[in-house]
PQR file of N, CA, C, O and H, with PARSE charges and radii, in Angstrom:
ATOM      1  N   MET A   1      86.481 102.810  84.229 -0.4000 1.5000
ATOM      2  CA  MET A   1      85.415 102.131  83.755 -0.0000 2.0000
ATOM      3  C   MET A   1      84.074 103.259  83.202  0.5500 1.7000
ATOM      4  O   MET A   1      83.163 103.093  82.392 -0.5500 1.4000
ATOM      5  N   ALA A   2      84.403 104.226  83.916 -0.4000 1.5000
ATOM      6  CA  ALA A   2      83.254 105.086  83.365 -0.0000 2.0000
ATOM      7  C   ALA A   2      83.810 105.717  81.498  0.5500 1.7000
ATOM      8  O   ALA A   2      83.029 106.239  80.702 -0.5500 1.4000
ATOM      9  H   ALA A   2      85.144 104.361  84.574  0.4000 1.0000
ATOM     10  N   VAL A   3      85.051 105.497  81.281 -0.4000 1.5000
ATOM     11  CA  VAL A   3      85.258 105.751  80.124 -0.0000 2.0000
ATOM     12  C   VAL A   3      84.844 104.671  79.058  0.5500 1.7000
ATOM     13  O   VAL A   3      84.445 104.949  77.927 -0.5500 1.4000
ATOM     14  H   VAL A   3      85.685 105.074  81.927  0.4000 1.0000
ATOM     15  N   LEU A   4      84.988 103.421  79.557 -0.4000 1.5000
ATOM     16  CA  LEU A   4      84.748 102.169  78.919 -0.0000 2.0000
ATOM     17  C   LEU A   4      83.009 102.366  78.603  0.5500 1.7000
ATOM     18  O   LEU A   4      82.646 102.455  77.430 -0.5500 1.4000
ATOM     19  H   LEU A   4      85.312 103.195  80.476  0.4000 1.0000
ATOM     20  N   ALA A   5      82.096 102.418  79.613 -0.4000 1.5000
ATOM     21  CA  ALA A   5      81.022 102.537  79.748 -0.0000 2.0000
ATOM     22  C   ALA A   5      80.451 104.063  78.573  0.5500 1.7000
ATOM     23  O   ALA A   5      79.436 104.165  77.884 -0.5500 1.4000
ATOM     24  H   ALA A   5      82.390 102.346  80.565  0.4000 1.0000
ATOM     25  N   ILE A   6      81.264 104.743  78.716 -0.4000 1.5000
ATOM     26  CA  ILE A   6      81.180 105.713  77.438 -0.0000 2.0000
ATOM     27  C   ILE A   6      81.523 105.607  76.209  0.5500 1.7000
ATOM     28  O   ILE A   6      80.858 106.070  75.282 -0.5500 1.4000
ATOM     29  H   ILE A   6      82.089 104.660  79.276  0.4000 1.0000
ATOM     30  N   GLN A   7      82.594 104.987  76.088 -0.4000 1.5000
ATOM     31  CA  GLN A   7      83.218 104.628  74.320 -0.0000 2.0000
ATOM     32  C   GLN A   7      82.484 103.420  73.935  0.5500 1.7000
ATOM     33  O   GLN A   7      81.731 103.468  72.962 -0.5500 1.4000
ATOM     34  H   GLN A   7      83.133 104.611  76.841  0.4000 1.0000
ATOM     35  N   LEU A   8      82.623 102.415  74.564 -0.4000 1.5000
ATOM     36  CA  LEU A   8      82.228 100.994  74.002 -0.0000 2.0000
ATOM     37  C   LEU A   8      80.423 101.008  73.206  0.5500 1.7000
ATOM     38  O   LEU A   8      80.097 100.213  72.324 -0.5500 1.4000
ATOM     39  H   LEU A   8      83.234 102.377  75.354  0.4000 1.0000
ATOM     40  N   PRO A   9      79.529 102.036  73.757 -0.5600 1.5000
ATOM     41  CA  PRO A   9      78.573 102.164  73.166  0.2800 2.0000
ATOM     42  C   PRO A   9      78.411 102.966  71.840  0.5500 1.7000
ATOM     43  O   PRO A   9      77.418 102.987  71.114 -0.5500 1.4000
ATOM     44  N   ARG A  10      79.609 103.630  71.673 -0.4000 1.5000
ATOM     45  CA  ARG A  10      79.611 104.528  70.343 -0.0000 2.0000
ATOM     46  C   ARG A  10      80.265 103.387  69.581  0.5500 1.7000
ATOM     47  O   ARG A  10      80.173 103.693  68.392 -0.5500 1.4000
ATOM     48  H   ARG A  10      80.416 103.613  72.263  0.4000 1.0000
ATOM     49  N   TYR A  11      80.755 102.456  69.677 -0.4000 1.5000
ATOM     50  CA  TYR A  11      81.523 101.544  68.740 -0.0000 2.0000
ATOM     51  C   TYR A  11      80.750 100.374  68.606  0.5500 1.7000
ATOM     52  O   TYR A  11      81.108  99.554  67.760 -0.5500 1.4000
ATOM     53  H   TYR A  11      80.830 102.208  70.643  0.4000 1.0000
ATOM     54  N   TRP A  12      79.709 100.143  69.324 -0.4000 1.5000
ATOM     55  CA  TRP A  12      79.087  98.634  69.364 -0.0000 2.0000
ATOM     56  C   TRP A  12      78.992  97.961  67.936  0.5500 1.7000
ATOM     57  O   TRP A  12      79.585  96.884  67.887 -0.5500 1.4000
ATOM     58  H   TRP A  12      79.419 100.809  70.011  0.4000 1.0000
ATOM     59  N   PRO A  13      78.420  98.329  66.845 -0.5600 1.5000
ATOM     60  CA  PRO A  13      78.342  97.254  66.183  0.2800 2.0000
ATOM     61  C   PRO A  13      79.679  96.995  65.373  0.5500 1.7000
ATOM     62  O   PRO A  13      79.657  96.178  64.453 -0.5500 1.4000
ATOM     63  N   SER A  14      80.478  97.461  65.595 -0.4000 1.5000
ATOM     64  CA  SER A  14      82.376  97.447  64.998 -0.0000 2.0000
ATOM     65  C   SER A  14      82.873  96.582  65.732  0.5500 1.7000
ATOM     66  O   SER A  14      83.245  97.303  66.657 -0.5500 1.4000
ATOM     67  H   SER A  14      80.496  98.124  66.343  0.4000 1.0000
ATOM     68  N   ILE A  15      83.217  95.364  66.071 -0.4000 1.5000
ATOM     69  CA  ILE A  15      84.083  94.652  66.696 -0.0000 2.0000
ATOM     70  C   ILE A  15      85.702  95.652  66.586  0.5500 1.7000
ATOM     71  O   ILE A  15      86.320  96.170  67.516 -0.5500 1.4000
ATOM     72  H   ILE A  15      82.914  94.779  65.319  0.4000 1.0000
ATOM     73  N   ASN A  16      85.951  95.651  65.464 -0.4000 1.5000
ATOM     74  CA  ASN A  16      87.219  96.625  65.723 -0.0000 2.0000
ATOM     75  C   ASN A  16      87.404  98.006  66.381  0.5500 1.7000
ATOM     76  O   ASN A  16      88.385  98.519  66.920 -0.5500 1.4000
ATOM     77  H   ASN A  16      85.449  95.230  64.709  0.4000 1.0000
ATOM     78  N   GLY A  17      86.066  98.472  66.153 -0.4000 1.5000
ATOM     79  CA  GLY A  17      86.138  99.586  66.768 -0.0000 2.0000
ATOM     80  C   GLY A  17      86.131  99.634  68.823  0.5500 1.7000
ATOM     81  O   GLY A  17      86.629 100.421  69.627 -0.5500 1.4000
ATOM     82  H   GLY A  17      85.269  98.055  65.716  0.4000 1.0000
ATOM     83  N   MET A  18      85.248  98.283  68.985 -0.4000 1.5000
ATOM     84  CA  MET A  18      85.251  98.473  70.112 -0.0000 2.0000
ATOM     85  C   MET A  18      87.030  97.458  71.074  0.5500 1.7000
ATOM     86  O   MET A  18      87.451  97.464  72.230 -0.5500 1.4000
ATOM     87  H   MET A  18      84.844  97.643  68.331  0.4000 1.0000
ATOM     88  N   GLY A  19      87.508  96.771  69.775 -0.4000 1.5000
ATOM     89  CA  GLY A  19      88.643  96.344  70.355 -0.0000 2.0000
ATOM     90  C   GLY A  19      89.388  97.418  70.098  0.5500 1.7000
ATOM     91  O   GLY A  19      90.287  97.269  70.927 -0.5500 1.4000
ATOM     92  H   GLY A  19      87.165  96.766  68.835  0.4000 1.0000
ATOM     93  N   MET A  20      89.673  98.565  69.420 -0.4000 1.5000
ATOM     94  CA  MET A  20      90.546  99.872  69.524 -0.0000 2.0000
ATOM     95  C   MET A  20      90.187 100.801  70.848  0.5500 1.7000
ATOM     96  O   MET A  20      90.918 101.645  71.367 -0.5500 1.4000
ATOM     97  H   MET A  20      88.943  98.685  68.747  0.4000 1.0000
ATOM     98  N   VAL A  21      88.900 100.419  71.232 -0.4000 1.5000
ATOM     99  CA  VAL A  21      88.757 100.978  72.727 -0.0000 2.0000
ATOM    100  C   VAL A  21      89.378 100.453  73.898  0.5500 1.7000
ATOM    101  O   VAL A  21      89.729 101.035  74.924 -0.5500 1.4000
ATOM    102  H   VAL A  21      88.306  99.734  70.811  0.4000 1.0000
ATOM    103  N   PHE A  22      89.440  99.451  73.624 -0.4000 1.5000
ATOM    104  CA  PHE A  22      90.505  98.448  74.872 -0.0000 2.0000
ATOM    105  C   PHE A  22      92.234  99.022  74.544  0.5500 1.7000
ATOM    106  O   PHE A  22      93.082  99.423  75.342 -0.5500 1.4000
ATOM    107  H   PHE A  22      89.154  98.978  72.790  0.4000 1.0000
ATOM    108  N   VAL A  23      92.273  98.917  73.589 -0.4000 1.5000
ATOM    109  CA  VAL A  23      93.662  99.186  72.684 -0.0000 2.0000
ATOM    110  C   VAL A  23      94.365 100.609  73.635  0.5500 1.7000
ATOM    111  O   VAL A  23      95.346 100.822  74.348 -0.5500 1.4000
ATOM    112  H   VAL A  23      91.585  98.591  72.941  0.4000 1.0000
ATOM    113  N   VAL A  24      93.447 101.180  73.236 -0.4000 1.5000
ATOM    114  CA  VAL A  24      93.741 102.678  73.855 -0.0000 2.0000
ATOM    115  C   VAL A  24      94.118 102.684  75.211  0.5500 1.7000
ATOM    116  O   VAL A  24      95.217 103.048  75.628 -0.5500 1.4000
ATOM    117  H   VAL A  24      92.651 101.006  72.657  0.4000 1.0000
ATOM    118  N   MET A  25      93.069 102.223  75.966 -0.4000 1.5000
ATOM    119  CA  MET A  25      92.698 102.212  77.383 -0.0000 2.0000
ATOM    120  C   MET A  25      93.652 101.761  77.915  0.5500 1.7000
ATOM    121  O   MET A  25      94.193 102.417  78.805 -0.5500 1.4000
ATOM    122  H   MET A  25      92.176 101.927  75.627  0.4000 1.0000
ATOM    123  N   LEU A  26      94.237 100.295  77.476 -0.4000 1.5000
ATOM    124  CA  LEU A  26      95.325  99.667  77.942 -0.0000 2.0000
ATOM    125  C   LEU A  26      96.661 100.476  77.551  0.5500 1.7000
ATOM    126  O   LEU A  26      97.638 100.251  78.265 -0.5500 1.4000
ATOM    127  H   LEU A  26      93.798  99.762  76.753  0.4000 1.0000
ATOM    128  N   SER A  27      96.804 101.347  76.549 -0.4000 1.5000
ATOM    129  CA  SER A  27      97.958 101.949  76.334 -0.0000 2.0000
ATOM    130  C   SER A  27      98.327 103.328  77.197  0.5500 1.7000
ATOM    131  O   SER A  27      99.482 103.736  77.319 -0.5500 1.4000
ATOM    132  H   SER A  27      96.011 101.531  75.968  0.4000 1.0000
ATOM    133  N   ILE A  28      97.265 103.919  77.723 -0.4000 1.5000
ATOM    134  CA  ILE A  28      97.017 104.849  78.272 -0.0000 2.0000
ATOM    135  C   ILE A  28      97.158 104.636  79.636  0.5500 1.7000
ATOM    136  O   ILE A  28      97.541 105.614  80.279 -0.5500 1.4000
ATOM    137  H   ILE A  28      96.327 103.588  77.624  0.4000 1.0000
ATOM    138  N   THR A  29      96.912 103.439  80.341 -0.4000 1.5000
ATOM    139  CA  THR A  29      97.128 103.113  81.884 -0.0000 2.0000
ATOM    140  C   THR A  29      98.531 102.495  81.624  0.5500 1.7000
ATOM    141  O   THR A  29      99.277 103.367  82.070 -0.5500 1.4000
ATOM    142  H   THR A  29      96.600 102.645  79.819  0.4000 1.0000
ATOM    143  N   THR A  30      99.093 101.774  81.290 -0.4000 1.5000
ATOM    144  CA  THR A  30     100.480 101.290  81.109 -0.0000 2.0000
ATOM    145  C   THR A  30     101.159 102.578  81.055  0.5500 1.7000
ATOM    146  O   THR A  30     101.671 102.897  82.128 -0.5500 1.4000
ATOM    147  H   THR A  30      98.486 101.066  80.928  0.4000 1.0000
ATOM    148  N   SER A  31     101.302 103.402  80.099 -0.4000 1.5000
ATOM    149  CA  SER A  31     102.037 104.935  80.023 -0.0000 2.0000
ATOM    150  C   SER A  31     101.814 105.668  81.113  0.5500 1.7000
ATOM    151  O   SER A  31     102.715 106.400  81.523 -0.5500 1.4000
ATOM    152  H   SER A  31     100.886 103.143  79.227  0.4000 1.0000
ATOM    153  N   VAL A  32     100.554 105.600  81.785 -0.4000 1.5000
ATOM    154  CA  VAL A  32     100.899 106.235  83.447 -0.0000 2.0000
ATOM    155  C   VAL A  32     101.565 105.689  84.071  0.5500 1.7000
ATOM    156  O   VAL A  32     102.289 106.331  84.832 -0.5500 1.4000
ATOM    157  H   VAL A  32      99.822 105.005  81.452  0.4000 1.0000
ATOM    158  N   GLY A  33     101.630 104.378  84.046 -0.4000 1.5000
ATOM    159  CA  GLY A  33     101.880 103.542  85.241 -0.0000 2.0000
ATOM    160  C   GLY A  33     103.290 103.580  85.280  0.5500 1.7000
ATOM    161  O   GLY A  33     103.961 103.619  86.312 -0.5500 1.4000
ATOM    162  H   GLY A  33     101.042 103.857  83.428  0.4000 1.0000
ATOM    163  N   VAL A  34     103.843 103.562  83.790 -0.4000 1.5000
ATOM    164  CA  VAL A  34     105.315 103.673  83.456 -0.0000 2.0000
ATOM    165  C   VAL A  34     105.939 104.977  84.099  0.5500 1.7000
ATOM    166  O   VAL A  34     106.909 104.987  84.857 -0.5500 1.4000
ATOM    167  H   VAL A  34     103.299 103.530  82.951  0.4000 1.0000
ATOM    168  N   ILE A  35     105.178 106.134  83.646 -0.4000 1.5000
ATOM    169  CA  ILE A  35     105.424 107.387  84.054 -0.0000 2.0000
ATOM    170  C   ILE A  35     105.558 107.682  85.476  0.5500 1.7000
ATOM    171  O   ILE A  35     106.527 108.296  85.922 -0.5500 1.4000
ATOM    172  H   ILE A  35     104.389 106.125  83.030  0.4000 1.0000
ATOM    173  N   LEU A  36     104.567 107.238  86.213 -0.4000 1.5000
ATOM    174  CA  LEU A  36     104.495 106.904  87.451 -0.0000 2.0000
ATOM    175  C   LEU A  36     105.884 106.340  88.396  0.5500 1.7000
ATOM    176  O   LEU A  36     106.529 106.919  89.270 -0.5500 1.4000
ATOM    177  H   LEU A  36     103.780 106.738  85.851  0.4000 1.0000
ATOM    178  N   GLY A  37     106.032 104.877  87.768 -0.4000 1.5000
ATOM    179  CA  GLY A  37     106.959 104.277  88.126 -0.0000 2.0000
ATOM    180  C   GLY A  37     108.327 104.857  87.707  0.5500 1.7000
ATOM    181  O   GLY A  37     109.261 104.264  88.247 -0.5500 1.4000
ATOM    182  H   GLY A  37     105.508 104.406  87.057  0.4000 1.0000
ATOM    183  N   VAL A  38     108.705 105.912  86.844 -0.4000 1.5000
ATOM    184  CA  VAL A  38     109.965 106.286  86.726 -0.0000 2.0000
ATOM    185  C   VAL A  38     110.183 107.657  87.611  0.5500 1.7000
ATOM    186  O   VAL A  38     111.267 108.025  88.063 -0.5500 1.4000
ATOM    187  H   VAL A  38     107.946 106.394  86.405  0.4000 1.0000
ATOM    188  N   LEU A  39     109.303 108.132  87.716 -0.4000 1.5000
ATOM    189  CA  LEU A  39     109.050 109.330  88.444 -0.0000 2.0000
ATOM    190  C   LEU A  39     108.957 109.373  89.957  0.5500 1.7000
ATOM    191  O   LEU A  39     109.489 110.278  90.600 -0.5500 1.4000
ATOM    192  H   LEU A  39     108.422 107.833  87.349  0.4000 1.0000
ATOM    193  N   THR A  40     108.436 108.619  90.386 -0.4000 1.5000
ATOM    194  CA  THR A  40     107.946 108.311  91.768 -0.0000 2.0000
ATOM    195  C   THR A  40     108.629 106.988  92.386  0.5500 1.7000
ATOM    196  O   THR A  40     109.809 106.652  92.284 -0.5500 1.4000
ATOM    197  H   THR A  40     108.004 107.884  89.864  0.4000 1.0000
ATOM    198  N   HIS A  41     107.580 106.326  93.055 -0.4000 1.5000
ATOM    199  CA  HIS A  41     108.069 104.966  93.688 -0.0000 2.0000
ATOM    200  C   HIS A  41     107.779 103.796  92.388  0.5500 1.7000
ATOM    201  O   HIS A  41     106.815 103.946  91.636 -0.5500 1.4000
ATOM    202  H   HIS A  41     106.622 106.599  93.139  0.4000 1.0000
ATOM    203  N   GLN A  42     108.725 102.652  92.245 -0.4000 1.5000
ATOM    204  CA  GLN A  42     108.297 101.979  90.924 -0.0000 2.0000
ATOM    205  C   GLN A  42     107.369 100.860  91.359  0.5500 1.7000
ATOM    206  O   GLN A  42     107.601  99.802  90.773 -0.5500 1.4000
ATOM    207  H   GLN A  42     109.508 102.530  92.856  0.4000 1.0000
ATOM    208  N   ARG A  43     106.515 100.831  92.116 -0.4000 1.5000
ATOM    209  CA  ARG A  43     105.483  99.905  92.579 -0.0000 2.0000
ATOM    210  C   ARG A  43     103.877 100.962  92.803  0.5500 1.7000
ATOM    211  O   ARG A  43     102.850 100.534  93.329 -0.5500 1.4000
ATOM    212  H   ARG A  43     106.327 101.690  92.592  0.4000 1.0000
ATOM    213  N   ASN A  44     104.071 102.392  92.235 -0.4000 1.5000
ATOM    214  CA  ASN A  44     103.252 103.654  92.756 -0.0000 2.0000
ATOM    215  C   ASN A  44     101.791 102.861  91.978  0.5500 1.7000
ATOM    216  O   ASN A  44     100.691 102.695  92.505 -0.5500 1.4000
ATOM    217  H   ASN A  44     104.905 102.740  91.807  0.4000 1.0000
ATOM    218  N   TRP A  45     102.159 102.527  90.795 -0.4000 1.5000
ATOM    219  CA  TRP A  45     100.708 102.113  90.300 -0.0000 2.0000
ATOM    220  C   TRP A  45      99.835 101.296  91.035  0.5500 1.7000
ATOM    221  O   TRP A  45      98.606 101.342  91.004 -0.5500 1.4000
ATOM    222  H   TRP A  45     103.052 102.663  90.367  0.4000 1.0000
ATOM    223  N   CYS A  46     100.826 100.245  91.961 -0.4000 1.5000
ATOM    224  CA  CYS A  46      99.583  99.248  92.529 -0.0000 2.0000
ATOM    225  C   CYS A  46      98.871  99.970  93.926  0.5500 1.7000
ATOM    226  O   CYS A  46      98.359  99.301  94.824 -0.5500 1.4000
ATOM    227  H   CYS A  46     101.825 100.207  91.985  0.4000 1.0000
ATOM    228  N   ASN A  47      98.933 101.185  93.922 -0.4000 1.5000
ATOM    229  CA  ASN A  47      97.785 102.122  94.679 -0.0000 2.0000
ATOM    230  C   ASN A  47      96.739 102.177  94.008  0.5500 1.7000
ATOM    231  O   ASN A  47      95.733 101.681  94.515 -0.5500 1.4000
ATOM    232  H   ASN A  47      99.349 101.728  93.193  0.4000 1.0000
ATOM    233  N   TYR A  48      96.662 102.693  92.887 -0.4000 1.5000
ATOM    234  CA  TYR A  48      95.599 102.397  92.263 -0.0000 2.0000
ATOM    235  C   TYR A  48      94.731 101.557  91.556  0.5500 1.7000
ATOM    236  O   TYR A  48      93.555 101.771  91.259 -0.5500 1.4000
ATOM    237  H   TYR A  48      97.479 103.096  92.475  0.4000 1.0000
ATOM    238  N   CYS A  49      95.541 100.415  91.276 -0.4000 1.5000
ATOM    239  CA  CYS A  49      95.327  99.461  90.319 -0.0000 2.0000
ATOM    240  C   CYS A  49      94.298  98.692  91.759  0.5500 1.7000
ATOM    241  O   CYS A  49      94.588  98.653  92.955 -0.5500 1.4000
ATOM    242  H   CYS A  49      96.496 100.241  91.517  0.4000 1.0000
ATOM    243  N   PRO A  50      93.014  98.138  91.013 -0.5600 1.5000
ATOM    244  CA  PRO A  50      92.381  97.381  92.105  0.2800 2.0000
ATOM    245  C   PRO A  50      92.912  95.662  92.326  0.5500 1.7000
ATOM    246  O   PRO A  50      92.495  94.921  93.216 -0.5500 1.4000
ATOM    247  N   ILE A  51      93.821  95.335  91.374 -0.4000 1.5000
ATOM    248  CA  ILE A  51      94.379  94.010  91.579 -0.0000 2.0000
ATOM    249  C   ILE A  51      95.451  94.346  92.742  0.5500 1.7000
ATOM    250  O   ILE A  51      95.485  93.608  93.727 -0.5500 1.4000
ATOM    251  H   ILE A  51      94.159  95.937  90.651  0.4000 1.0000
ATOM    252  N   GLY A  52      96.371  95.505  92.636 -0.4000 1.5000
ATOM    253  CA  GLY A  52      97.031  95.907  93.489 -0.0000 2.0000
ATOM    254  C   GLY A  52      96.794  95.940  94.766  0.5500 1.7000
ATOM    255  O   GLY A  52      97.181  95.208  95.677 -0.5500 1.4000
ATOM    256  H   GLY A  52      96.344  96.104  91.836  0.4000 1.0000
ATOM    257  N   THR A  53      96.070  96.928  94.748 -0.4000 1.5000
ATOM    258  CA  THR A  53      95.224  97.275  96.418 -0.0000 2.0000
ATOM    259  C   THR A  53      94.741  95.913  96.706  0.5500 1.7000
ATOM    260  O   THR A  53      95.217  95.729  97.826 -0.5500 1.4000
ATOM    261  H   THR A  53      95.755  97.522  94.008  0.4000 1.0000
ATOM    262  N   LEU A  54      94.125  94.895  96.413 -0.4000 1.5000
ATOM    263  CA  LEU A  54      93.534  93.787  96.973 -0.0000 2.0000
ATOM    264  C   LEU A  54      95.182  93.081  97.400  0.5500 1.7000
ATOM    265  O   LEU A  54      95.510  92.965  98.581 -0.5500 1.4000
ATOM    266  H   LEU A  54      93.737  95.045  95.503  0.4000 1.0000
ATOM    267  N   GLY A  55      95.810  92.791  96.618 -0.4000 1.5000
ATOM    268  CA  GLY A  55      96.727  92.160  96.852 -0.0000 2.0000
ATOM    269  C   GLY A  55      97.824  92.868  98.213  0.5500 1.7000
ATOM    270  O   GLY A  55      98.648  92.272  98.907 -0.5500 1.4000
ATOM    271  H   GLY A  55      95.543  92.886  95.658  0.4000 1.0000
ATOM    272  N   ASN A  56      97.412  94.396  98.222 -0.4000 1.5000
ATOM    273  CA  ASN A  56      98.066  94.910  99.373 -0.0000 2.0000
ATOM    274  C   ASN A  56      97.750  94.601 100.430  0.5500 1.7000
ATOM    275  O   ASN A  56      98.454  94.375 101.414 -0.5500 1.4000
ATOM    276  H   ASN A  56      96.743  94.881  97.659  0.4000 1.0000
ATOM    277  N   TRP A  57      95.909  94.544 100.223 -0.4000 1.5000
ATOM    278  CA  TRP A  57      95.325  94.355 101.646 -0.0000 2.0000
ATOM    279  C   TRP A  57      95.610  92.709 102.240  0.5500 1.7000
ATOM    280  O   TRP A  57      95.760  92.455 103.435 -0.5500 1.4000
ATOM    281  H   TRP A  57      95.337  94.728  99.424  0.4000 1.0000
ATOM    282  N   LEU A  58      95.643  91.779 101.236 -0.4000 1.5000
ATOM    283  CA  LEU A  58      95.570  90.634 101.481 -0.0000 2.0000
ATOM    284  C   LEU A  58      97.164  89.946 102.017  0.5500 1.7000
ATOM    285  O   LEU A  58      97.312  88.901 102.650 -0.5500 1.4000
ATOM    286  H   LEU A  58      95.521  91.986 100.265  0.4000 1.0000
ATOM    287  N   GLY A  59      98.205  90.858 101.561 -0.4000 1.5000
ATOM    288  CA  GLY A  59      99.706  90.584 101.827 -0.0000 2.0000
ATOM    289  C   GLY A  59     100.053  91.093 102.936  0.5500 1.7000
ATOM    290  O   GLY A  59     101.233  90.819 103.158 -0.5500 1.4000
ATOM    291  H   GLY A  59      98.085  91.707 101.047  0.4000 1.0000
ATOM    292  N   ARG A  60      99.435  91.909 104.010 -0.4000 1.5000
ATOM    293  CA  ARG A  60      99.420  92.544 105.108 -0.0000 2.0000
ATOM    294  C   ARG A  60     100.488  91.932 105.786  0.5500 1.7000
ATOM    295  O   ARG A  60      99.863  90.884 105.953 -0.5500 1.4000
ATOM    296  H   ARG A  60      98.477  92.132 103.830  0.4000 1.0000
ATOM    297  N   GLY A  61     101.436  91.728 106.253 -0.4000 1.5000
ATOM    298  CA  GLY A  61     102.368  91.280 107.572 -0.0000 2.0000
ATOM    299  C   GLY A  61     102.937  89.605 107.039  0.5500 1.7000
ATOM    300  O   GLY A  61     103.240  88.688 107.802 -0.5500 1.4000
ATOM    301  H   GLY A  61     101.943  92.580 106.118  0.4000 1.0000
ATOM    302  N   SER A  62     102.952  89.585 106.034 -0.4000 1.5000
ATOM    303  CA  SER A  62     103.375  88.543 105.312 -0.0000 2.0000
ATOM    304  C   SER A  62     104.729  88.803 104.609  0.5500 1.7000
ATOM    305  O   SER A  62     104.671  89.836 103.942 -0.5500 1.4000
ATOM    306  H   SER A  62     102.706  90.330 105.414  0.4000 1.0000
ATOM    307  N   ILE A  63     106.016  88.140 104.550 -0.4000 1.5000
ATOM    308  CA  ILE A  63     106.989  88.457 103.917 -0.0000 2.0000
ATOM    309  C   ILE A  63     107.089  88.264 102.880  0.5500 1.7000
ATOM    310  O   ILE A  63     106.626  87.150 102.638 -0.5500 1.4000
ATOM    311  H   ILE A  63     106.063  87.301 105.092  0.4000 1.0000
ATOM    312  N   PRO A  64     107.543  88.846 101.838 -0.5600 1.5000
ATOM    313  CA  PRO A  64     107.837  89.099 100.446  0.2800 2.0000
ATOM    314  C   PRO A  64     108.635  87.789  99.827  0.5500 1.7000
ATOM    315  O   PRO A  64     108.988  87.782  98.648 -0.5500 1.4000
TER
END
């Protein structure tokens, strides 16, 4: 979130520039997630992702 808060104002007038910030952020996080998944546990990224963390909290004790 900090990177987005820093980068978006730099490209504010340009819709293409702001879109590129999101593309770069999604590309980096996807790459990190794939690398972590290959090197460690396949769902390792879920420990850091807010949606994965929330799903983990809500799904405790349930059968997958």
